[in-house]
C-alpha positions as CSV (number, residue, x, y, z in Angstrom):
1,M,123.6,86.2,94.7
2,K,121.6,88.5,92.4
3,G,118.8,85.9,92.3
4,I,118.6,85.9,96.1
5,I,118.4,89.7,96.2
6,A,115.7,89.7,93.6
7,F,113.6,87.1,95.4
8,F,113.6,88.9,98.8
9,S,112.9,92.2,97.1
10,L,109.9,90.6,95.4
11,I,108.8,89.2,98.8
12,G,108.8,92.8,100.0
13,V,106.8,94.3,97.2
14,A,103.9,91.9,97.6
15,C,102.6,92.9,101.2
16,G,99.5,93.6,108.7
17,S,96.4,94.8,109.8
18,F,94.8,91.3,110.0
19,A,97.6,90.2,112.4
20,Q,96.3,92.7,115.0
21,Q,99.8,94.1,115.7
22,I,101.7,97.3,114.9
23,P,104.8,96.4,112.8
24,R,108.1,98.4,113.2
25,F,107.5,101.0,110.5
26,N,104.3,100.1,108.7
27,P,102.6,103.2,107.2
28,D,99.2,101.5,107.4
29,T,97.2,102.4,110.6
30,V,93.7,101.5,109.3
31,K,92.1,98.6,111.2
32,T,89.7,96.6,109.0
33,I,88.8,93.6,111.2
34,T,87.3,93.2,114.7
35,L,87.7,89.9,116.3
36,G,85.1,88.0,118.4
37,D,85.5,84.9,120.5
38,N,87.2,81.6,119.5
39,V,84.9,79.6,117.3
40,N,83.1,76.6,118.8
41,I,84.4,73.8,116.6
42,V,81.5,71.4,117.4
43,S,78.7,73.8,116.7
44,Q,80.3,75.3,113.6
45,K,81.4,71.8,112.3
46,L,84.8,73.2,111.4
47,S,88.3,72.0,112.1
48,V,91.9,73.0,111.5
49,E,91.9,70.6,108.6
50,T,89.0,72.4,107.0
51,F,91.0,75.6,106.8
52,I,94.2,74.0,105.7
53,K,92.5,72.3,102.8
54,A,90.8,75.5,101.8
55,I,94.1,77.4,101.8
56,T,96.0,74.8,99.8
57,T,93.3,74.3,97.2
58,D,92.1,77.9,96.8
59,T,92.3,79.6,93.5
60,T,90.0,82.6,94.1
61,F,92.7,84.8,95.7
62,Y,94.9,84.7,92.6
63,T,91.8,85.1,90.4
64,A,90.9,88.4,92.2
65,F,94.2,89.9,90.8
66,R,93.4,88.7,87.3
67,K,90.0,90.3,87.5
68,M,91.6,93.8,87.9
69,K,92.0,93.9,84.2
70,K,88.3,94.1,83.7
71,Y,88.2,97.4,85.6
72,S,89.4,100.9,85.6
73,F,90.5,102.0,89.1
74,T,92.5,104.5,91.2
75,A,95.6,103.3,93.0
76,E,97.4,105.4,95.6
77,N,100.9,104.2,96.5
78,R,103.1,105.4,99.4
79,I,106.6,104.1,99.7
80,Y,109.1,104.9,102.5
81,T,112.8,104.1,102.9
82,Y,114.7,104.2,106.2
83,D,118.2,104.5,107.6
84,K,119.7,102.1,110.1
85,K,117.9,104.0,112.9
86,N,114.6,103.5,111.2
87,K,114.3,107.2,110.4
88,V,112.7,108.1,107.0
89,N,115.3,109.1,104.4
90,G,113.2,108.7,101.3
91,K,109.5,109.0,100.2
92,V,107.7,108.1,97.0
93,Y,104.1,109.0,96.4
94,R,102.0,108.0,93.3
95,K,98.3,108.5,92.6
96,I,97.5,106.6,89.4
97,R,94.4,106.0,87.4
98,H,94.4,102.7,85.6
99,H,92.3,102.5,82.4
100,N,91.3,99.1,81.1
101,S,90.8,100.3,77.6
102,G,92.2,102.9,75.2
103,P,95.8,103.9,74.4
104,V,96.7,105.1,77.9
105,K,96.7,102.4,80.5
106,V,98.3,104.3,83.4
107,E,97.6,108.0,84.0
108,Y,99.5,109.8,86.8
109,L,97.2,112.0,88.9
110,A,100.0,112.9,91.3
111,K,103.7,112.0,91.5
112,Q,106.2,113.1,94.1
113,D,109.7,111.9,95.3
114,T,111.7,113.3,98.2
115,G,114.9,112.3,100.0
116,K,117.3,109.6,99.0
117,V,115.3,107.8,96.3
118,F,117.3,107.9,93.2
119,K,121.0,107.6,92.2
120,K,122.8,110.1,90.0
121,N,122.1,107.9,87.0
122,G,118.4,108.1,87.6
123,K,118.0,104.6,89.0
124,Y,116.5,103.8,92.3
125,Q,118.8,103.8,95.3
126,L,117.3,100.6,96.6
127,Y,116.7,97.4,94.6
128,T,113.5,96.9,96.5
129,L,112.0,100.1,94.9
130,E,113.2,99.0,91.5
131,M,111.3,95.7,91.9
132,F,108.3,97.5,93.3
133,D,108.0,99.5,90.0
134,Y,108.6,96.3,88.0
135,I,105.8,94.4,89.7
136,F,103.1,97.1,90.1
137,M,103.6,99.3,87.1
138,N,103.5,96.2,84.8
139,A,101.0,94.0,86.6
140,Y,97.9,95.6,85.2
141,A,99.1,95.0,81.6
142,S,101.0,91.7,81.7
143,D,101.5,90.0,85.0
144,F,98.2,88.4,86.0
145,V,97.1,86.6,82.8
146,P,94.3,84.1,82.4
147,N,95.0,80.5,83.4
148,A,98.6,81.3,84.4
149,P,100.0,78.5,86.6
150,A,101.7,79.0,89.9
151,G,104.9,77.8,88.3
152,D,108.0,76.2,89.6
153,G,110.4,79.1,89.2
154,G,111.4,78.4,85.6
155,G,111.9,80.9,82.9
156,G,114.1,84.1,82.8
157,T,115.5,85.8,86.0
158,N,112.6,88.2,86.6
159,A,110.0,85.7,85.6
160,S,111.6,83.0,87.8
161,Y,111.4,85.1,90.9
162,K,108.0,86.5,90.2
163,Q,106.8,82.8,90.1
164,K,108.5,82.2,93.4
165,L,106.7,85.1,94.9
166,K,103.4,83.9,93.5
167,T,103.9,80.5,95.1
168,L,104.6,82.1,98.5
169,I,101.5,84.4,98.4
170,F,98.9,82.4,96.4
171,N,100.0,78.9,97.4
172,P,101.3,79.1,101.0
173,G,102.5,75.8,102.3
174,R,104.1,74.7,99.1
175,P,107.9,74.6,98.7
176,V,109.6,77.5,97.0
177,K,112.2,75.9,94.7
178,G,115.6,77.4,93.7
179,I,116.5,79.4,96.9
180,P,119.3,77.9,99.0
181,F,118.3,76.8,102.5
182,I,114.7,78.2,102.1
183,G,112.6,76.0,99.8
184,S,111.2,73.5,102.3
185,K,110.9,76.0,105.1
186,T,107.6,77.3,103.6
187,E,105.9,73.9,103.9
188,I,104.2,74.7,107.2
189,F,101.3,72.2,106.7
190,T,103.4,69.0,106.4
191,A,103.4,66.4,109.1
192,N,107.0,67.2,110.1
193,M,106.4,71.0,110.3
194,R,103.2,70.9,112.3
195,Q,105.0,70.0,115.5
196,Y,106.4,73.5,115.5
197,Y,103.2,75.5,114.9
198,D,99.9,76.3,116.6
199,Y,96.7,76.5,114.5
200,G,93.5,78.3,115.6
201,F,90.6,80.3,114.3
202,Q,88.2,83.0,115.5
203,S,85.1,84.8,114.3
204,G,85.2,88.4,113.3
205,M,83.8,91.3,111.2
206,Y,85.6,92.7,108.3
207,L,84.9,96.3,107.3
208,D,82.1,96.2,109.9
209,S,79.8,94.4,107.5
210,I,81.3,91.1,106.4
211,P,81.3,88.1,108.8
212,V,84.6,86.3,108.6
213,Y,86.8,83.5,110.1
214,R,90.4,84.4,111.0
215,F,92.6,81.4,110.7
216,K,96.0,81.8,112.3
217,V,99.2,79.7,112.0
218,S,101.9,80.8,114.5
219,V,105.2,79.4,115.9
220,K,104.7,77.6,119.2
221,E,105.7,79.7,122.2
222,D,107.3,76.8,124.1
223,L,110.0,76.0,121.5
224,S,113.6,76.7,122.1
225,S,115.1,79.9,120.7
226,W,117.3,77.8,118.4
227,T,114.3,76.0,117.0
228,K,112.3,79.2,116.5
229,D,115.2,80.9,114.7
230,G,115.2,78.0,112.2
231,L,111.6,78.5,111.2
232,M,111.2,81.0,108.4
233,I,107.4,81.7,108.5
234,K,106.6,83.1,112.0
235,E,102.9,83.7,111.3
236,L,100.4,83.2,108.5
237,V,96.9,84.6,108.9
238,T,94.1,84.0,106.4
239,I,90.7,85.6,106.4
240,F,87.7,83.7,105.1
241,D,84.3,85.1,104.2
242,K,81.9,83.0,106.3
243,R,79.2,83.3,103.6
244,N,81.1,81.5,100.8
245,F,84.4,80.5,102.4
246,E,86.5,82.5,99.9
247,I,89.7,84.1,101.1
248,L,89.5,87.9,101.7
249,G,92.9,88.5,103.1
250,R,96.4,87.1,103.8
251,Y,99.1,88.2,106.2
252,V,102.6,86.7,106.3
253,D,105.4,87.4,108.9
254,M,108.8,86.0,107.9
255,K,112.2,86.2,109.5
256,Y,115.3,84.3,108.8
257,S,119.1,84.7,109.0
258,N,122.0,82.6,107.7
259,M,125.5,83.2,106.2
260,L,124.0,84.3,102.9
261,F,121.2,86.7,103.9
262,D,119.2,88.3,106.7
263,F,115.6,89.4,106.3
264,D,112.6,90.3,108.5
265,V,109.5,91.2,106.5
266,Q,105.7,91.4,107.0
267,M,103.2,91.7,104.2
268,N,99.5,91.9,104.0
269,I,97.0,91.7,101.1
270,E,93.2,92.5,101.5
271,M,90.3,92.1,99.2
272,S,86.9,93.9,99.0
273,Y,83.8,93.2,97.0
274,F,83.0,95.5,94.0
275,G,79.7,94.3,92.5
276,E,80.0,90.5,92.1
277,D,83.8,90.5,91.9
278,K,86.3,90.2,94.8
279,L,89.2,92.6,94.0
280,P,92.4,93.8,95.8
281,S,91.9,96.9,97.9
282,K,94.9,97.2,100.2
283,I,98.5,95.9,100.1
284,T,101.0,96.7,102.8
285,Y,104.6,95.7,103.5
286,Q,107.3,96.6,106.0
287,G,110.7,95.1,106.7
288,N,114.4,94.9,106.0
289,W,116.8,92.6,104.3
290,N,120.5,92.3,104.0
291,V,122.9,90.3,101.8
292,P,126.7,90.3,101.5
293,F,128.3,93.2,99.5
294,K,125.0,95.1,99.3
295,K,123.6,97.9,101.3
296,E,121.0,96.9,103.9
297,E,117.5,97.9,102.6
298,R,114.6,99.0,104.8
299,A,111.3,100.1,103.3
300,S,107.6,100.1,103.8
301,F,104.7,100.3,101.4
302,L,101.0,101.1,101.5
303,I,99.0,100.5,98.3
304,L,95.3,101.4,98.2
305,Q,93.1,100.6,95.2
306,K,89.5,101.9,94.9
307,D,86.9,103.4,92.6
308,Y,86.7,100.3,90.5
309,A,84.6,100.7,87.3
310,A,83.9,98.0,84.8
311,G,84.9,98.6,81.2
312,D,85.4,96.9,77.9
313,L,87.5,93.9,78.8
314,K,85.9,90.6,79.6
């Protein structure tokens, strides 16, 4: 059971403005993409298969996180927790300067906690917040290492579920092994699963300056409620730079319920160019999850990373 809790907490801390919708309690209100008309497939010489192949074979999205190590940058993190009525009952704010060289890797420029954030023993009230710190406060120093494989979920407990998260975010469409009733539900590009999804793409502008394609996979509207409830990934949106067909963003909307757990999460990751490198600039998450014998957790995150400056690391 602890493994299931860890996995869905990790899902949460990864990260939907690309989806053109307002989630239930997402702190992110900044729109970064403006959509145009549907793409003319004939004139553009594109097809659904073109985008699916690009998604399943891409390595640049993961590489962008690895490249953070080459830079110093400022990260601003806002975390909110909620009660059952979706009213804010806890806030965490961090403004951090990450240094890529020298004895101090993380410098706190601002740090503030209010509301129901910590227990009396000093630990976080919510496991989601504990995993947030585990991922983001360690990622710059150890998580995204050169030539690290997507993995199959092996290793210790934390390493195992971090690998499951990486599979979901960086290799969507592949099975996530080791989670009961879930593994094959992520394979949305297989012949069997395609009967349940619509696939389409549009042109757009990202940050008012970058021409992009927005490729969207979504559950078909005419399916029965029973069939829809059995599909874990409700929507997957991927943003491609038209100029080089690299991925600039990814949004995932997931909802599923069975006897073991109940979760409803949306997460979004966006990239921006800094010099010649593509680097993470915004990560958002909102959602809730519930497992037996544990308190239901509701939280949302907004992570902004900026002021990248190259340093000593290569």
